[in-house]
GUGUVO-430842 format. One record per residue: z, y negated, x negated of N, C-alpha, C in turn. Coordinates in steps of 0.05 Angstrom, whole numbers, plus 5000, padded with zeros to 4 digits. Each point is the difference from the previous one (the first is absolute). Last residue first. Layout:
<fipas>
+------+------+------+------+------+------+------+------+------+
|  n_w |  n_v |  n_u | ca_w | ca_v | ca_u |  c_w |  c_v |  c_u |
+------+------+------+------+------+------+------+------+------+
|    Z |    Y |    X |    Z |    Y |    X |    Z |    Y |    X |
...
+------+------+------+------+------+------+------+------+------+
</fipas>
This chain:
<fipas>
+------+------+------+------+------+------+------+------+------+
|  n_w |  n_v |  n_u | ca_w | ca_v | ca_u |  c_w |  c_v |  c_u |
+------+------+------+------+------+------+------+------+------+
| 3465 | 2600 | 3926 | 4995 | 5011 | 4973 | 4971 | 5006 | 4997 |
| 5058 | 4926 | 5066 | 4980 | 5021 | 4996 | 5001 | 5010 | 4971 |
| 5077 | 4954 | 5072 | 4983 | 4997 | 4976 | 4981 | 5023 | 4998 |
| 5077 | 4969 | 5064 | 4972 | 5005 | 5007 | 4982 | 4993 | 4977 |
| 5099 | 4998 | 5010 | 4985 | 4977 | 4991 | 4970 | 5003 | 5006 |
| 5062 | 5067 | 5027 | 5013 | 4975 | 5007 | 4985 | 4975 | 4992 |
| 4972 | 5092 | 4979 | 4994 | 4990 | 5027 | 5013 | 4974 | 5007 |
| 4973 | 5053 | 4912 | 5021 | 4980 | 5005 | 4995 | 4988 | 5028 |
| 4914 | 5043 | 4976 | 5026 | 5006 | 4987 | 5019 | 4978 | 5006 |
| 4896 | 5041 | 5035 | 5023 | 4983 | 5003 | 5023 | 5010 | 4982 |
| 4895 | 5015 | 4974 | 5020 | 5010 | 5019 | 5024 | 4982 | 5000 |
| 4884 | 5011 | 4971 | 5027 | 4989 | 4995 | 5020 | 5011 | 5020 |
| 4914 | 5018 | 5026 | 4995 | 4981 | 4978 | 5027 | 4986 | 4994 |
| 4999 | 5072 | 5061 | 4972 | 5002 | 4991 | 4995 | 4982 | 4976 |
| 5084 | 5012 | 5053 | 4997 | 5012 | 4974 | 4972 | 5002 | 4990 |
| 5008 | 4988 | 5103 | 5022 | 4996 | 4981 | 4996 | 5016 | 4974 |
| 4920 | 4961 | 5060 | 5014 | 5026 | 4996 | 5023 | 4996 | 4981 |
| 4941 | 4934 | 5071 | 5013 | 5002 | 4974 | 5015 | 5027 | 4999 |
| 4914 | 4998 | 5061 | 5026 | 4987 | 5000 | 5012 | 5003 | 4972 |
| 4900 | 5016 | 5061 | 5015 | 4998 | 4974 | 5026 | 4985 | 5003 |
| 4927 | 5018 | 5066 | 5025 | 5015 | 5002 | 5018 | 4997 | 4975 |
| 4913 | 4959 | 5007 | 5015 | 4991 | 5024 | 5028 | 5013 | 5000 |
| 4938 | 5027 | 4934 | 5010 | 4973 | 4995 | 5017 | 4990 | 5023 |
| 4957 | 5083 | 5010 | 5020 | 5002 | 4979 | 5012 | 4972 | 4994 |
| 4928 | 5007 | 5059 | 5024 | 5010 | 5013 | 5023 | 5002 | 4979 |
| 4915 | 4975 | 4969 | 5011 | 4978 | 5016 | 5026 | 5010 | 5014 |
| 4952 | 5064 | 4948 | 5010 | 4978 | 4984 | 5013 | 4978 | 5016 |
| 4957 | 5074 | 5043 | 5025 | 5008 | 4986 | 5012 | 4977 | 4984 |
| 4916 | 4988 | 5041 | 5021 | 5001 | 5020 | 5027 | 5007 | 4987 |
| 4924 | 5000 | 4944 | 5007 | 4973 | 5009 | 5022 | 5000 | 5020 |
| 4966 | 5083 | 4973 | 5014 | 4987 | 4978 | 5009 | 4972 | 5007 |
| 4946 | 5049 | 5061 | 5028 | 5011 | 4999 | 5016 | 4987 | 4978 |
| 4909 | 4978 | 5006 | 5014 | 4989 | 5023 | 5029 | 5009 | 5000 |
| 4943 | 5037 | 4936 | 5005 | 4971 | 4994 | 5016 | 4988 | 5023 |
| 4972 | 5088 | 5010 | 5021 | 4999 | 4980 | 5006 | 4971 | 4994 |
| 4929 | 5017 | 5058 | 5026 | 5005 | 5013 | 5023 | 4999 | 4980 |
| 4913 | 4990 | 4966 | 5007 | 4977 | 5017 | 5027 | 5004 | 5014 |
| 4963 | 5071 | 4950 | 5009 | 4978 | 4982 | 5008 | 4975 | 5016 |
| 4964 | 5073 | 5047 | 5026 | 5007 | 4989 | 5011 | 4978 | 4982 |
| 4912 | 4992 | 5033 | 5019 | 4997 | 5022 | 5029 | 5005 | 4990 |
| 4931 | 4967 | 4926 | 5001 | 5021 | 5020 | 5021 | 4995 | 5021 |
| 4951 | 4917 | 4949 | 5019 | 5023 | 4994 | 4997 | 5021 | 5022 |
| 4955 | 4913 | 5001 | 5003 | 5004 | 4971 | 5018 | 5024 | 4992 |
| 4979 | 4967 | 5092 | 4975 | 5010 | 4987 | 5004 | 5006 | 4970 |
| 5069 | 4962 | 5062 | 4995 | 5029 | 5003 | 4976 | 5010 | 4984 |
| 5029 | 4907 | 5005 | 5024 | 5016 | 4992 | 4993 | 5029 | 4999 |
| 4937 | 4935 | 5031 | 5003 | 5000 | 4971 | 5023 | 5017 | 4990 |
| 4982 | 4982 | 5095 | 4984 | 5022 | 4987 | 5004 | 5002 | 4970 |
| 5079 | 4961 | 5063 | 4974 | 4991 | 4991 | 4985 | 5024 | 4986 |
| 5092 | 5000 | 5034 | 4981 | 5004 | 5022 | 4972 | 4992 | 4991 |
| 5077 | 4991 | 4942 | 4995 | 5028 | 5005 | 4978 | 5004 | 5022 |
| 5038 | 4915 | 4973 | 4977 | 5008 | 4984 | 4993 | 5029 | 5006 |
| 5077 | 4960 | 5039 | 4976 | 4989 | 5012 | 4975 | 5010 | 4985 |
| 5083 | 5023 | 4965 | 4996 | 5014 | 5025 | 4974 | 4991 | 5013 |
| 5029 | 4954 | 4924 | 4989 | 5026 | 4992 | 4995 | 5017 | 5025 |
| 5042 | 4917 | 5012 | 4972 | 4996 | 4992 | 4987 | 5027 | 4993 |
| 5092 | 5001 | 5018 | 4985 | 4995 | 5025 | 4970 | 4995 | 4994 |
| 5059 | 5011 | 4927 | 4997 | 5025 | 5015 | 4984 | 4996 | 5025 |
| 5025 | 4925 | 4950 | 4979 | 5015 | 4987 | 4994 | 5026 | 5014 |
| 5072 | 4950 | 5031 | 4975 | 4986 | 5005 | 4977 | 5014 | 4988 |
| 5087 | 5032 | 4982 | 4992 | 5005 | 5028 | 4974 | 4987 | 5007 |
| 5037 | 4984 | 4915 | 4991 | 5028 | 5002 | 4991 | 5006 | 5029 |
| 5038 | 4916 | 4984 | 4973 | 5002 | 4988 | 4989 | 5028 | 5002 |
| 5088 | 4987 | 5026 | 4982 | 4987 | 5020 | 4972 | 5001 | 4990 |
| 5068 | 5030 | 4943 | 4996 | 5019 | 5022 | 4980 | 4989 | 5021 |
| 5026 | 4944 | 4929 | 4984 | 5022 | 4990 | 4994 | 5020 | 5022 |
| 5058 | 4930 | 5021 | 4973 | 4989 | 4996 | 4982 | 5022 | 4990 |
| 5092 | 5018 | 5008 | 4987 | 4998 | 5027 | 4971 | 4991 | 4997 |
| 5051 | 5002 | 4922 | 4995 | 5027 | 5009 | 4987 | 5000 | 5027 |
| 5026 | 4917 | 4965 | 4978 | 5011 | 4985 | 4993 | 5028 | 5009 |
| 5076 | 4959 | 5036 | 4976 | 4988 | 5010 | 4975 | 5010 | 4986 |
| 5083 | 5030 | 4969 | 4995 | 5010 | 5027 | 4975 | 4988 | 5012 |
| 5030 | 4967 | 4918 | 4988 | 5026 | 4996 | 4994 | 5013 | 5027 |
| 5046 | 4918 | 4997 | 4972 | 4996 | 4995 | 4986 | 5027 | 4996 |
| 5094 | 4994 | 5010 | 4985 | 5000 | 5026 | 4971 | 4996 | 4995 |
| 5074 | 5047 | 4935 | 4983 | 4976 | 5002 | 4983 | 5001 | 5025 |
| 5063 | 5070 | 4984 | 5013 | 4976 | 4988 | 4984 | 4975 | 5005 |
| 4970 | 5084 | 5032 | 5029 | 5002 | 5005 | 5016 | 4977 | 4990 |
| 4906 | 5015 | 4983 | 5006 | 4984 | 5024 | 5029 | 5002 | 5008 |
| 4960 | 5051 | 4929 | 5008 | 4973 | 4992 | 5007 | 4983 | 5024 |
| 4968 | 5088 | 5016 | 5026 | 5001 | 4985 | 5009 | 4972 | 4993 |
| 4916 | 5009 | 5039 | 5021 | 5007 | 5020 | 5027 | 5000 | 4986 |
| 4925 | 4989 | 4946 | 5004 | 4976 | 5016 | 5023 | 5005 | 5020 |
| 4972 | 5074 | 4949 | 5014 | 4980 | 4983 | 5006 | 4974 | 5016 |
| 4949 | 5068 | 5043 | 5028 | 5008 | 4996 | 5016 | 4981 | 4983 |
| 4909 | 4986 | 5010 | 5013 | 4994 | 5025 | 5029 | 5008 | 4998 |
| 4947 | 5021 | 4926 | 5002 | 4971 | 5003 | 5016 | 4993 | 5026 |
| 4980 | 5092 | 4980 | 5018 | 4988 | 4981 | 5005 | 4971 | 5005 |
| 4935 | 5043 | 5051 | 5027 | 5010 | 5008 | 5021 | 4989 | 4981 |
| 4911 | 4983 | 4979 | 5008 | 4984 | 5023 | 5028 | 5008 | 5010 |
| 4961 | 5050 | 4930 | 5008 | 4973 | 4991 | 5008 | 4982 | 5023 |
| 4970 | 5088 | 5021 | 5024 | 5001 | 4983 | 5009 | 4973 | 4992 |
| 4919 | 5011 | 5049 | 5024 | 5006 | 5017 | 5025 | 4999 | 4983 |
| 4919 | 4992 | 4954 | 5006 | 4975 | 5016 | 5025 | 5005 | 5017 |
| 4965 | 5073 | 4952 | 5013 | 4981 | 4983 | 5008 | 4975 | 5014 |
| 4948 | 5064 | 5046 | 5027 | 5010 | 4996 | 5016 | 4981 | 4982 |
| 4908 | 4978 | 5016 | 5016 | 4999 | 5024 | 5029 | 5009 | 4995 |
| 4917 | 4990 | 4942 | 5025 | 4986 | 4994 | 5020 | 5002 | 5024 |
| 4906 | 5032 | 4994 | 5013 | 5012 | 4977 | 5028 | 4988 | 4995 |
| 4938 | 4970 | 5071 | 5012 | 5026 | 5005 | 5016 | 5011 | 4977 |
| 4986 | 4898 | 5031 | 4987 | 5016 | 4979 | 5013 | 5028 | 5000 |
| 5006 | 4912 | 5068 | 5002 | 5029 | 4998 | 4981 | 5012 | 4978 |
| 5024 | 4908 | 5038 | 4973 | 5008 | 4994 | 4997 | 5030 | 4996 |
| 5086 | 4963 | 5020 | 4981 | 4989 | 5020 | 4971 | 5009 | 4995 |
| 5071 | 5019 | 4939 | 5001 | 5018 | 5023 | 4979 | 4991 | 5020 |
| 5013 | 4945 | 4927 | 4986 | 5024 | 4992 | 4999 | 5020 | 5023 |
| 5048 | 4923 | 5014 | 4972 | 4994 | 5000 | 4983 | 5024 | 4990 |
| 5094 | 5006 | 4997 | 4991 | 5001 | 5028 | 4970 | 4994 | 5002 |
| 5043 | 4992 | 4915 | 4998 | 5028 | 5009 | 4989 | 5003 | 5028 |
| 5017 | 4913 | 4967 | 4977 | 5013 | 4986 | 4997 | 5029 | 5009 |
| 5074 | 4954 | 5033 | 4975 | 4989 | 5012 | 4975 | 5012 | 4987 |
| 5086 | 5020 | 4965 | 4995 | 5014 | 5025 | 4974 | 4991 | 5013 |
| 5032 | 4956 | 4922 | 4990 | 5027 | 4993 | 4992 | 5015 | 5026 |
| 5042 | 4917 | 5010 | 4973 | 4996 | 4989 | 4987 | 5027 | 4994 |
| 5090 | 5003 | 5026 | 4982 | 4994 | 5023 | 4972 | 4995 | 4990 |
| 5066 | 5011 | 4935 | 4995 | 5025 | 5013 | 4982 | 4997 | 5025 |
| 5029 | 4923 | 4957 | 4981 | 5013 | 4983 | 4993 | 5028 | 5012 |
| 5066 | 4949 | 5041 | 4974 | 4988 | 5005 | 4978 | 5013 | 4983 |
| 5090 | 5028 | 4989 | 4990 | 5008 | 5027 | 4973 | 4988 | 5006 |
| 5047 | 4977 | 4920 | 4987 | 5026 | 4998 | 4989 | 5009 | 5027 |
| 5055 | 4922 | 4985 | 4971 | 4995 | 4999 | 4985 | 5027 | 4999 |
| 5095 | 4993 | 4995 | 4990 | 5004 | 5027 | 4970 | 4994 | 5001 |
| 5046 | 5039 | 4910 | 4996 | 4974 | 5015 | 4990 | 5006 | 5028 |
| 5053 | 5082 | 4960 | 4977 | 4983 | 4992 | 5001 | 4973 | 5015 |
| 5060 | 5073 | 5015 | 5006 | 4989 | 4974 | 4978 | 4981 | 4990 |
| 4997 | 5054 | 5080 | 5014 | 4975 | 5004 | 5010 | 4988 | 4974 |
| 4958 | 5085 | 5006 | 4980 | 4980 | 5006 | 5013 | 4972 | 5003 |
| 5040 | 5080 | 4939 | 5002 | 4988 | 5026 | 4978 | 4979 | 5004 |
| 4979 | 5081 | 4935 | 5021 | 4979 | 5001 | 5000 | 4987 | 5027 |
| 4935 | 5067 | 4954 | 5026 | 5010 | 5012 | 5022 | 4980 | 4995 |
| 4890 | 4986 | 5015 | 5020 | 5000 | 4980 | 5028 | 5007 | 5012 |
| 4915 | 4988 | 5049 | 5011 | 5027 | 4995 | 5021 | 5001 | 4978 |
| 4948 | 4921 | 5028 | 5019 | 5008 | 5021 | 5014 | 5026 | 4993 |
| 4929 | 4966 | 4947 | 5025 | 4987 | 4994 | 5022 | 5007 | 5021 |
| 4910 | 5030 | 5011 | 5015 | 5016 | 4981 | 5027 | 4987 | 4993 |
| 4940 | 4954 | 5055 | 5012 | 5022 | 5015 | 5016 | 5018 | 4981 |
| 4950 | 4931 | 4961 | 5023 | 4989 | 5015 | 5014 | 5022 | 5016 |
| 4921 | 5023 | 4956 | 5021 | 4996 | 4981 | 5025 | 4988 | 5013 |
| 4922 | 5009 | 5052 | 5011 | 5026 | 4994 | 5023 | 4998 | 4980 |
| 4951 | 4923 | 5020 | 5015 | 5008 | 5023 | 5014 | 5027 | 4996 |
| 4941 | 4968 | 4933 | 5025 | 4984 | 5001 | 5017 | 5008 | 5024 |
| 4916 | 5041 | 4991 | 5017 | 5009 | 4979 | 5027 | 4985 | 5001 |
| 4933 | 4973 | 5059 | 5010 | 5027 | 5008 | 5019 | 5010 | 4979 |
| 4956 | 4920 | 4982 | 5021 | 4996 | 5020 | 5011 | 5027 | 5010 |
| 4928 | 5002 | 4937 | 5023 | 4987 | 4989 | 5023 | 4997 | 5020 |
| 4916 | 5032 | 5027 | 5014 | 5021 | 4985 | 5026 | 4988 | 4988 |
| 4941 | 4941 | 5044 | 5014 | 5018 | 5019 | 5016 | 5021 | 4986 |
| 4947 | 4943 | 4948 | 5022 | 4984 | 5012 | 5016 | 5018 | 5019 |
| 4921 | 5035 | 4961 | 5023 | 4999 | 4981 | 5023 | 4985 | 5012 |
| 4936 | 5047 | 5071 | 4995 | 4984 | 4976 | 5025 | 4998 | 4983 |
| 4973 | 5086 | 5065 | 5015 | 4975 | 4998 | 4992 | 4984 | 4975 |
| 4970 | 5090 | 5025 | 4983 | 4978 | 5010 | 5015 | 4973 | 4999 |
| 5040 | 5085 | 4977 | 4980 | 4993 | 4979 | 4983 | 4977 | 5009 |
| 5065 | 5041 | 5058 | 5011 | 4980 | 4981 | 4980 | 4992 | 4979 |
| 4959 | 5032 | 5092 | 5019 | 5012 | 4981 | 5010 | 4978 | 4982 |
| 4944 | 4979 | 5073 | 5003 | 5028 | 5006 | 5020 | 5014 | 4982 |
| 4969 | 4896 | 5039 | 5014 | 5014 | 4979 | 5004 | 5029 | 5009 |
| 4954 | 4936 | 5055 | 4996 | 4988 | 4974 | 5012 | 5016 | 4977 |
| 5005 | 5015 | 5099 | 4975 | 5009 | 4988 | 4997 | 4992 | 4971 |
| 5074 | 4973 | 5055 | 5001 | 5029 | 4997 | 4975 | 5010 | 4985 |
| 5008 | 4908 | 5023 | 5021 | 5007 | 4980 | 5000 | 5030 | 4995 |
| 4944 | 4963 | 5066 | 4989 | 4997 | 4974 | 5020 | 5008 | 4979 |
| 5019 | 4995 | 5094 | 4993 | 5027 | 4989 | 4987 | 4997 | 4973 |
| 5027 | 4925 | 5054 | 5022 | 5012 | 4985 | 4992 | 5027 | 4989 |
| 4943 | 4908 | 5024 | 5001 | 5029 | 5007 | 5021 | 5014 | 4983 |
| 5021 | 4900 | 5000 | 4975 | 5013 | 5005 | 5003 | 5029 | 5007 |
| 5072 | 4942 | 4976 | 4991 | 4992 | 5026 | 4973 | 5013 | 5007 |
| 5091 | 5024 | 4934 | 4971 | 4998 | 5002 | 4991 | 4994 | 5028 |
| 5090 | 5019 | 4967 | 4993 | 4972 | 4996 | 4970 | 4996 | 5002 |
| 5043 | 5086 | 5006 | 5011 | 4984 | 5022 | 4991 | 4971 | 4998 |
| 4981 | 5067 | 4935 | 4981 | 5001 | 5022 | 5010 | 4983 | 5023 |
| 5028 | 4979 | 4897 | 5007 | 5015 | 5024 | 4979 | 4999 | 5021 |
| 4980 | 4996 | 4896 | 5008 | 4980 | 5020 | 5004 | 5015 | 5026 |
| 4974 | 5039 | 4911 | 5022 | 5008 | 5018 | 5010 | 4976 | 5017 |
| 4935 | 5005 | 4924 | 4988 | 5010 | 5025 | 5021 | 5008 | 5021 |
| 5009 | 4920 | 4921 | 5000 | 5028 | 5004 | 4985 | 5008 | 5025 |
| 5025 | 4912 | 4961 | 4973 | 5010 | 4992 | 4997 | 5030 | 5004 |
| 5082 | 4950 | 5019 | 4979 | 4985 | 5013 | 4972 | 5010 | 4994 |
| 5078 | 5042 | 4958 | 4995 | 5006 | 5028 | 4978 | 4984 | 5013 |
| 5039 | 4993 | 4907 | 4976 | 5016 | 5005 | 4993 | 5004 | 5029 |
| 5078 | 4949 | 4967 | 4977 | 4991 | 4985 | 4974 | 5014 | 5009 |
| 5086 | 5023 | 5036 | 4992 | 4973 | 5009 | 4975 | 4991 | 4986 |
| 5037 | 5082 | 4973 | 4990 | 5002 | 5028 | 4990 | 4972 | 5009 |
| 5042 | 5005 | 4917 | 4974 | 5013 | 4999 | 4987 | 5002 | 5027 |
| 5088 | 4968 | 4992 | 4980 | 4980 | 4991 | 4973 | 5012 | 4999 |
| 5071 | 5057 | 5019 | 4996 | 4982 | 5023 | 4979 | 4979 | 4993 |
| 5028 | 5059 | 4932 | 4984 | 5014 | 5020 | 4994 | 4982 | 5024 |
| 5056 | 4965 | 4933 | 4973 | 5005 | 4989 | 4982 | 5014 | 5021 |
| 5091 | 4987 | 5019 | 4986 | 4975 | 5002 | 4971 | 5003 | 4990 |
| 5058 | 5074 | 4993 | 4996 | 4994 | 5028 | 4983 | 4975 | 5003 |
| 5029 | 5026 | 4914 | 4979 | 5017 | 5010 | 4993 | 4993 | 5029 |
| 5071 | 4954 | 4963 | 4976 | 4992 | 4986 | 4976 | 5017 | 5009 |
| 5087 | 5021 | 5032 | 4989 | 4976 | 5013 | 4974 | 4991 | 4986 |
| 5046 | 5072 | 4961 | 4991 | 5007 | 5027 | 4987 | 4977 | 5014 |
| 5042 | 4984 | 4919 | 4974 | 5012 | 4996 | 4989 | 5010 | 5026 |
| 5086 | 4965 | 5003 | 4981 | 4979 | 4992 | 4972 | 5011 | 4996 |
| 5070 | 5061 | 5017 | 4993 | 4985 | 5024 | 4980 | 4977 | 4993 |
| 5019 | 5098 | 4959 | 5000 | 4973 | 4989 | 4990 | 4981 | 5022 |
| 5049 | 5102 | 5007 | 4979 | 4980 | 5008 | 5004 | 4974 | 4985 |
| 5024 | 5110 | 4978 | 5012 | 4974 | 5005 | 4977 | 4979 | 5005 |
| 4992 | 5097 | 4975 | 4996 | 4991 | 5027 | 5012 | 4973 | 5007 |
| 4996 | 5050 | 4913 | 5021 | 5011 | 5018 | 4998 | 4987 | 5028 |
| 4949 | 4942 | 4933 | 5009 | 5028 | 4994 | 5023 | 5007 | 5019 |
| 4944 | 4924 | 5042 | 5007 | 5005 | 4972 | 5008 | 5030 | 4997 |
| 4935 | 4945 | 5074 | 5022 | 5019 | 4996 | 5004 | 5004 | 4970 |
| 4929 | 4948 | 5036 | 5025 | 4985 | 5002 | 5024 | 5018 | 4995 |
| 4901 | 5012 | 4955 | 5014 | 5007 | 5024 | 5027 | 4986 | 5000 |
| 4943 | 4986 | 4929 | 4979 | 5005 | 5020 | 5011 | 5008 | 5027 |
| 5042 | 4979 | 4911 | 5005 | 4983 | 5023 | 4978 | 5004 | 5022 |
| 5000 | 5045 | 4915 | 5027 | 5004 | 5009 | 5007 | 4984 | 5025 |
| 4917 | 4991 | 4953 | 5001 | 5025 | 5015 | 5027 | 5005 | 5012 |
| 4971 | 4898 | 4981 | 5006 | 5024 | 4985 | 5001 | 5025 | 5018 |
| 4940 | 4911 | 5020 | 5026 | 5013 | 5008 | 5004 | 5025 | 4983 |
| 4921 | 4943 | 4999 | 5021 | 4992 | 4982 | 5026 | 5015 | 5005 |
| 4923 | 5010 | 5057 | 4993 | 5009 | 4973 | 5022 | 4996 | 4980 |
| 5010 | 4968 | 5089 | 5000 | 5029 | 5000 | 4994 | 5011 | 4972 |
| 4996 | 4906 | 5013 | 5028 | 5010 | 5004 | 5001 | 5030 | 4998 |
| 4915 | 4959 | 4998 | 5015 | 4995 | 4976 | 5028 | 5010 | 5001 |
| 4948 | 5002 | 5078 | 4991 | 5020 | 4980 | 5015 | 4997 | 4974 |
| 5016 | 4936 | 5066 | 5011 | 5026 | 5008 | 4992 | 5022 | 4981 |
| 4964 | 4914 | 4986 | 5029 | 5000 | 4995 | 5012 | 5027 | 5007 |
+------+------+------+------+------+------+------+------+------+
</fipas>
């Protein structure tokens, strides 16, 4: 059904933005639901089950995937869906003009991105930081109106902290050091440290995703 929807969709509706940047909200929600459904469909068969849910040797997760080319088709599908959800955040319209369900979809996307960070594929580190920054920023912005978004943002940050702790534990194991040079290992450690500190310090930046107008009514543009 998802494939049929994508194939049947006219080129003019491949993006929720119309001419001159106007948003088609119904089409936006259709894309949002399609990407969320794709994640729900493919995730059980993907290689991105969180290391936090594994009761066996957690280092297996690091050894199983060295690059994106090693992912199976289910994993590639959910990575693509999560990335497309993050792209929806970048539309130059108020995040508060969307359904509050969007916060849950952004959280689904964030979980996929965090699981990619957990197994660390070196070719995607910078991109992961960008999409996670987008997602957490979006949740923080939506939390100004919807309390559920604040809970989702806290949940995503909590998951990031937990993954970071597991990655720190992995650093003391021989497997971490034998597959790379000392400089590469130090670069990886520095990247992980920078990412978690960035998430912890992240706050809503005024004007980052919409701006206040009509202060008396507190409306968003």
